N, C-alpha and C positions, 0 to 999 in steps of 0.2 A: 491253584498255584499260578497258572498262566495269567489270570486276571490281576493277581497281586503284582506280578512282575511287570505287567503292562502299566499299572498305576505308578510304580516306583521309577521305572526306567523309560517309559514312553516309547516302547519298541516300534509300534506302528508309525508314530510320528517321525521316527528316525529311519523308517524304511528298512527294518531289520527283523530278525526272528530270534527266538530263544536258542535254537540250534546253531545259528550263525554266531551268536555271541559266545556260546559255550566253546565252540571250535576255536574262535578267536582267543578266548582266554587260555585254552590249553596251548595254543601256538605261542602266545606271549610267554607263558610260564616256562615252556621248554627252552625258548630262546634266551631267557635270563636265569635259568636254573643254576648256571655256573656260579652265581653269586653265593649260593649256599656253601660252596667249597672254597672259593677264592677269598671272600671277605673274612671268614674266620682265620684263614692262614695269614692274611695280612695283619689283622688285629693281634694275632698271637705274637707277631714280631715286635709289637709295642708292649708286650708283657701281659696282655689280657688272657685269662684262662681260656683255652680253646673250646672246651665244652660250653662254657657260658657264652662265648662269642657265637657259637653255632645257634644256640637257643635264642639269643638276642636278635640275630640276623633273621631267623625264621619268624619270630613273633612280631617284630617291628615291620617286616615286609608284609605280613598277613594283615595286620591291623590297619596300617596306613593305606594299603591297596583297597581294603574293604571300605574304609572311610572315603577314599577318592571316588569309588564307584557309587556309594549310596548318597553321599553329601553333594558331590559335584556332578554326578552322572557322566563321568569321563571314562573312556576305555583305556585308562593309563595306570600302569602298575608302578608302585613305589618300592624302593629297597635302598639299603646303604649304597651311596654312590661310589663308583669306581673313580679313582683320581683323588677324590676327597678322602677315601680311606688310606690311600697311599700317602697323601699329605699328612694325615693324622699320625700314621705309624712311622714313616721314614723321615719326616722332617720335624714335626712337633716333638714326637717322642724319641726319634733317633738323633737327628742333627742337633736339636735344641736340648735334648736330654731331659725333657719334662716328663713326669709320671703320667701314665694314661688317664689317671683320675682327673688331672688338671686339663688334659686335652678334652675329656668329656665335658668338663665345665665350660670350656670355650665353645663347644658345640651347643650347649644349653643356651648360653648368652646370644649366640648367633640366631638361634631359633626364636628367642624372645624379641630380638630386633626385627626378624622377619614378620613376626606377628604384629608388632607395633606398626610397621610400615604397611602391612596389609589392612589392618583395621582403619588406619588413617587414609587409605585409598592411594597411598604413594606408589606401591608396587603396581597396582592396576594402571595408574596414570603413566608410569614409565613404559609399560607394555603398550598402552594405547598411543604413546608418543613415538613408538618405533616407526620410522618411515616405511612406506609400503615396499620399496625394493629390498630393504633389509629384512623385512618379515619373510619375503619370498626366499631371499638368500639364506636365511637361517634354516629353513626347511630343506633346501638343497644341500647346504653344508652338512647338516645332520645326516643326510643320505650318503654323502661322500664319506663322512666319518664312520658310519655304520658299515659301508661297503669296504672301507680300508681294513677295519677290524675283521670283517668276514674273510677278505682275501688272505690276511695273515693266518687266520684260523684254518683255511684250506691248505696252506702250505704253498700257495702260488706266489706269495710275496715273502721273501726272506731277507734278513739283514745282510748288508755288504759294506765292507770297510771303504771301498773306493767310491761307490755310488749311493751309499746309505741303505738303499733297498735294491733287490734284484729279483729276477724270476727264479722260483724254486724248481725242483725236479718234478716235472709232471708225470714221470713214470713211478714215482714213489707211491706205494699202494694206497696209503690214506689220501694223498693228494689226488690220485687218479679217481678214487671212489668219490671224493668230494666234487670233482669236476663232472662226473657222471650224474651225481645228485643235482648239481646246479642245472645241467641241461634237462634232466628228467623233470624237475620241479618247474622250470621255465616253460616246458611243453605243456604241463598240466595247467599252468596259469594262462597260457595262450589259448587253451581250450576252455577256459573259464570253469575249471573243476573246483568245486567248493572244498576249502581246506587243503589246497594244494601244498602249501608250505609244511603243514603238519604231516601230510602223507609222505612228503619227501624225507623229512627227518626220521619218521618211523621206519620207512623202508630202508633207508641208508643204515640205520642202527642195526636192523636185523641182518642185512647183508654183511655188515662189518663183523658181526658176531659169527656168522657162518664162515667167513673168510679168516677168522682168527685174528682180526685186527682190533677187536675190543673184547673185554671179558664177558663171559657167559655165566649167568647165575647157576650155581650148582646145588643150592639148597635154600631152605627157608630163611636162614640167616643172611643170605645174600640179597634177599628181597625185602624183608620186613625186620625192623629193629624194634624190639619190645622195650628197650631202655629209653627213657625220656630225658633228653638233655635239660640241664637246669641252668637258670640265670643267677643262681645264688652268688656267684663270684663277681658279678658286675652290677646287678640291679641296685640302683641308688647309691653307687660308689663315686659319683662325680664330685670333684673338688671345686666348688664355686668360688671360694675365697682365693684359692691358688690361681685360678684362671683370671680373675679380676685383678689381682695384685700383679700378675705378670705384665699386664698392659693391654688395654682395649684396642690400641692401634697397631697391634702386632698380629698374633694368631687369631684373635676374635675378628678383627677387621678382614683378614684374609679369608677366613671361613665364610664370613658374611658375603663378601663380594663374589667369591667364586661360586658359592652355592646359589646366590641370588640370580646370577645371570646364566649359570649352567641350567638351572631348573626352568628359568624363564625361556631360554632358547629352546629347550626341549618341548615345553608346553606349547609355544607358538607353532613349532613345526608339526607336532602331533595333532593339535586341534585343527590345523589347516587340512591335514590329510583326512581327518575324521569328519570334515564338513561342519565344524563347530564355530566357524567364523562367520559372523553376520555380514550382510551386504555393506554395512557402513564400516567394516573392518574390526569392530569389537568382537570379543570372544565370549561365548555363552558361559555363564556360571564361573567366570574367571575368579571372582572374589572368593567363592567357595573352594575352588581348587587351590588357590594360594593360601587360604587359611588352613586347609588340610595339610598342605606341605609344611607350613610354619609349625603347627602343633606336632606334626610328625617328627620334625627336627628336634623339638624339645623332648618328646618321648624317647627318641633314639638315644639321647644322652642319658636319660634315666635308666633305660633298659641296658645300656652298656655297649653301644656300637657307634660308629661314626655317622655323619650326617646322612639322613635319608633324603632321597630326591626322586623325581620322576625319571623313569628309565626310557632311554631311546629305543630299547628293544621292544617297547610297546608298539612300535611301528610295525612289527611283524604281525601282531594281532589286528591292528588297524587294516593292514594289507589283506588279512584273511577275512575282513568284513566287519570287524568290531566297531561299533558306533556309539555304544552306551556304557554306563557303569556296570552293566551285567558282566562285561568282559573283565573288568578289574576285580569284581567280586569273585568270579571264577578263578582268577589268579590267586586271590587270597585263600580260597578253599584249598587249592593245590599246595600252597605254602604250608598250611596247617597239616595237610596229609604228609608233607615232607618230613614232619617230626617222626613219623613212623616208617616212611618209605625212602629215607635218605640213601640207603645202599643201592636201590634200583635206579634212582635218579642219576647216580654216578655212573651207571652203565651206558648212558647216552654220551658218545664221544663228541669232543668239540668239533671235529671235522664234519659231523653230521648236522650241526646247527649253523656252522659258518656259511654255507651257501645261502641259507635263508636271509642272512644279513646282507649279502651281496645283492640279492633280488630286491629286497626292500630299498636298498640304496638306489637301485635303478628306477624303482617306482617313484621315489622322492625327487628325481631329476625332472619330472614332468613339467613343473612350473617355471623352470629356468628361463624359458622363452618369454616370460612376462616381464623380465627385467630389461630396462632400456639401457643397454650397454653403450649405445651411441652417445648418451649423456654421461660424460666421464665422471661428473660429480655424483652420479648414482651407480654407474657401472663399476668403477674402481672400488668403492666401499663394499659393494655386493660381492665382487670377486675376492677381496681380502677376507670377507666373512666366510665365504665358501672354502677357500683354499687353506686358511689357517686352522680350521677345525681338524681336518685329518692330519695336517702337517705338524701340528703341535700336540695332537692327541687330546684336545680340550674344546668343548663347545663354547665355554666361557671365553677362551682366548680369541676364537673367531668373532664372537660378539664384540669383544673389546676393540679389535683392529677395525671392524666394520663401523662401530660407533665413532671412534676417534677420527678415522679418515673421513667419514661422512661430515662430521661437524666442521672440521678444518677446511675440507675441499669446498663445501658449500659457502662457507664464510669468506674464504680468500678468493673465490670465483665471483664474488659479488651477489651471492644468493643467500646472504645471512638471514633474511626474513623467513626462510624455510626451516631454520634451525630454532627449535623452541628452547626455552630456558631449562627445561627438564633434560634435553639432550646435552646441554652444556654441563649441568651438574653431574650427569652420568659419565660424561667424557672425562671430567676432572677426577672423578672417583676411580675410573679405569686407569688413568695416568698415574695416580698415586699408587694403586695396586701393582701396576707393572714396574714402577720404580722400586717398590719395596721388595719385589721378588727378584730383581736383577742383582 
């Protein structure tokens, strides 16, 4: 078995072990397991049968994560994207009033466009054309985005009418326990303890159960579900004609632009952290990863869920040592097991996984010193890329402001030769998308 894994994932070449990859996979899965409950709830708001939404979420996450691991050898998990599912349910089906079948059709066409762009080498060319400071800023921005989500999950950050956000009550039991978890895990990481993030999550969950802050399993039914959720209500129900007739430059364009750069930004940041970027700046197996993502998007529409995308929570697994596709395959296995163990997965409270996101965000700040902030034509776009991700709750938005400002600043500062035609095309696409969303 070890020899086979070595042939498929090149563990020795990547300086990792089977044990490390398995721990990383478990860490990633626990960090993103919330999608099993959040995505079906959001899709049900669009009218999709909840049982079918649960099944579709699990199956598409398992299959696409498996493909990403085996085909691209990336330690990156895929699942229906947050933000994209909200756009699907609350705007396309809510505000516009379109049936969810039409929305699935739009997801299908966006996946087809992704595949065409990938096969033609256009997506790869766009990524390779991203300036070095923006590539660094994307990784840092994702770290800020993850940390912001984590801080909200701990309760340290709460909404405020006057200042938008404010400090929460640190004496609140769940917040206090999350802070202790944050410190405990940070100490383990400082001492180079293998699987520190996973240990912190497990210990915090157990302590929360003992303190009565989270539910305790009382019987077999609270641990294992023998009923198997069915996709019968959504599988193959997409309305292609309806989506096409509604207009390619509306919902299909928006799906395409947002998913294209959301996924692109995530992949750039995660591959950098996993040491998958070559010395010349190109990324290993990028074409395979993008093809997997494109096919996954098509499949997600067929299975009955919103667009699948690479998950930023994969950074938790990368931080735990994940460097190969075995991490993603491990995530896929856990997703399949979730079909039977969904009840016990729900016992892990959000405040137990939130500190892990804060720690990962801290780790992803490491490269910020490589950005030349003294050159304002590079420092300002990098800053906007970083700050707009957490402030707007979107990786794609940070990418948009970084691209647009870089292109115009370089050009108007007399450095237009540093701006490729690809950057101009992407900038125009972002401007159109921002205008359509305003």
